[in-house]
matplotlib code that plots the C-alpha trace (Angstrom):
import matplotlib.pyplot as plt

x = [109.8, 109.0, 107.4, 106.3, 106.6, 104.7, 104.8, 101.3, 99.3, 96.4, 95.5, 92.9, 92.0, 88.5, 87.0, 83.5, 82.9, 84.0, 87.2, 89.5, 92.5, 93.0, 95.9, 97.0, 100.6, 102.7, 103.6, 101.4, 103.2, 102.2, 103.7, 104.5, 105.8, 108.1, 108.4, 111.3, 110.8, 111.5, 110.8, 114.1, 112.9, 109.8, 111.9, 114.2, 111.4, 109.9, 113.0, 113.7, 110.3, 110.2, 113.6, 113.5, 114.3, 111.9, 110.2, 111.7, 113.4, 113.5, 116.0, 113.7, 116.0, 114.6, 116.1, 113.2, 111.6, 108.0, 108.5, 110.3, 107.2, 104.6, 103.3, 101.6, 101.7, 99.1, 100.0, 98.3, 99.3, 99.8, 101.2, 101.2, 104.5, 106.1, 104.7, 107.0, 105.8, 109.0, 107.6, 104.2, 101.3, 100.2, 102.3, 103.4, 103.1, 105.2, 107.7, 104.9, 104.6, 101.4, 98.9, 99.6, 103.2, 102.7, 100.0, 102.0, 105.0, 102.8, 101.3, 104.7, 105.8, 102.8, 103.5, 107.1, 106.1, 103.7, 106.6, 108.5, 105.7, 103.8, 100.1, 99.5, 96.4, 95.7, 93.9, 92.4, 94.9, 93.7, 90.7, 90.0, 90.8, 90.4, 93.3, 93.1, 95.9, 97.4, 101.0, 103.1, 106.0, 105.4, 107.9, 107.8, 110.3, 110.8, 112.3, 113.4, 114.7, 116.8, 118.3, 117.5, 117.1]
y = [88.8, 87.7, 89.7, 89.2, 92.7, 93.3, 96.3, 97.3, 99.7, 99.0, 96.9, 96.4, 94.2, 93.4, 91.7, 90.2, 92.2, 95.5, 97.1, 97.9, 99.2, 100.3, 101.8, 102.9, 102.9, 101.4, 98.1, 95.4, 93.8, 90.4, 90.4, 87.4, 87.6, 84.8, 83.4, 85.4, 88.4, 91.9, 95.5, 95.5, 93.1, 95.3, 98.4, 96.7, 95.4, 98.9, 100.5, 97.9, 98.1, 101.9, 102.1, 99.3, 100.7, 98.8, 101.6, 102.7, 106.0, 108.0, 105.5, 102.5, 101.2, 100.2, 103.0, 104.7, 103.7, 103.8, 107.2, 108.6, 107.9, 109.1, 105.6, 103.9, 100.6, 98.1, 95.9, 92.6, 90.2, 86.7, 84.1, 81.4, 83.1, 81.1, 77.8, 74.8, 72.4, 70.5, 67.3, 65.8, 67.4, 69.7, 72.8, 73.3, 77.0, 76.4, 79.2, 81.7, 84.0, 83.7, 86.4, 88.2, 88.9, 89.0, 91.7, 94.4, 93.9, 94.0, 97.2, 98.5, 97.8, 99.9, 102.7, 102.8, 103.0, 105.9, 107.7, 107.5, 109.6, 106.8, 106.3, 102.9, 100.8, 97.7, 94.5, 93.3, 91.3, 87.7, 88.0, 86.0, 88.5, 88.8, 90.6, 91.9, 93.5, 94.4, 93.4, 95.7, 94.1, 91.7, 92.7, 90.3, 90.2, 88.0, 89.6, 88.1, 90.1, 87.3, 87.1, 83.5, 84.0]
z = [115.3, 111.8, 109.0, 105.4, 103.7, 100.5, 98.3, 97.5, 95.4, 97.8, 100.7, 103.4, 106.2, 107.5, 110.5, 110.1, 107.0, 108.6, 107.2, 110.1, 108.1, 104.6, 102.7, 99.2, 98.1, 100.9, 102.6, 103.7, 106.7, 108.2, 111.8, 113.9, 117.4, 118.5, 122.0, 123.7, 121.6, 123.3, 122.7, 120.9, 118.3, 117.8, 117.5, 115.0, 112.8, 112.8, 111.7, 109.1, 107.6, 107.6, 105.9, 103.4, 100.0, 97.8, 95.8, 92.5, 92.0, 88.6, 87.3, 88.0, 90.7, 94.1, 96.1, 98.0, 101.4, 102.1, 103.8, 100.7, 98.5, 101.1, 101.6, 104.6, 106.4, 106.9, 109.8, 110.4, 113.2, 112.1, 114.6, 111.8, 110.5, 113.3, 112.3, 111.9, 109.2, 108.8, 110.3, 109.7, 108.0, 110.8, 111.7, 115.2, 116.7, 119.8, 118.6, 118.5, 121.7, 123.7, 123.0, 126.3, 125.4, 121.7, 121.6, 123.4, 121.0, 117.9, 119.2, 119.8, 116.2, 114.9, 117.3, 116.3, 112.6, 113.5, 115.4, 112.2, 110.4, 108.7, 108.7, 110.0, 109.3, 111.4, 111.7, 115.0, 117.1, 117.5, 115.2, 112.0, 109.4, 105.6, 103.9, 100.3, 98.6, 95.1, 95.4, 93.2, 91.3, 92.8, 95.7, 98.7, 101.5, 104.5, 107.6, 110.9, 113.8, 114.9, 111.3, 110.9, 107.2]

ax = plt.figure().add_subplot(projection="3d")
ax.plot(x, y, z, "-o")
ax.set_aspect("equal")
plt.show()
């Protein structure tokens, strides 16, 4: 499972002009499920996202998690995170999980974040979405449950 995590002051996702998820302070997380991912990958990703210390403390040091600051998570499914553009001009998406296996793992990620006490806004799995956000910092991190980077 891969994720792009951005610290935000606000973020929202819309489908066909209708806002399906909106947060203020927190993390906007683009989530891609890889072929072969399991529940353990979703659990690892939720734990990592919820505990990442990317918010500043009183000394200005990134030492607080999204939970510590009372923030929320906006989760957006994005299979293109598994795209491979090393050859040619058109990315290959063969590393991305099929929707029937990806959707339950994306949902599990969201549910695990909720179980950790966070409010979670969501996009619509498989839909064409418009994401708007104000990246604070900017702070952007790449995560991979298989620790490929």
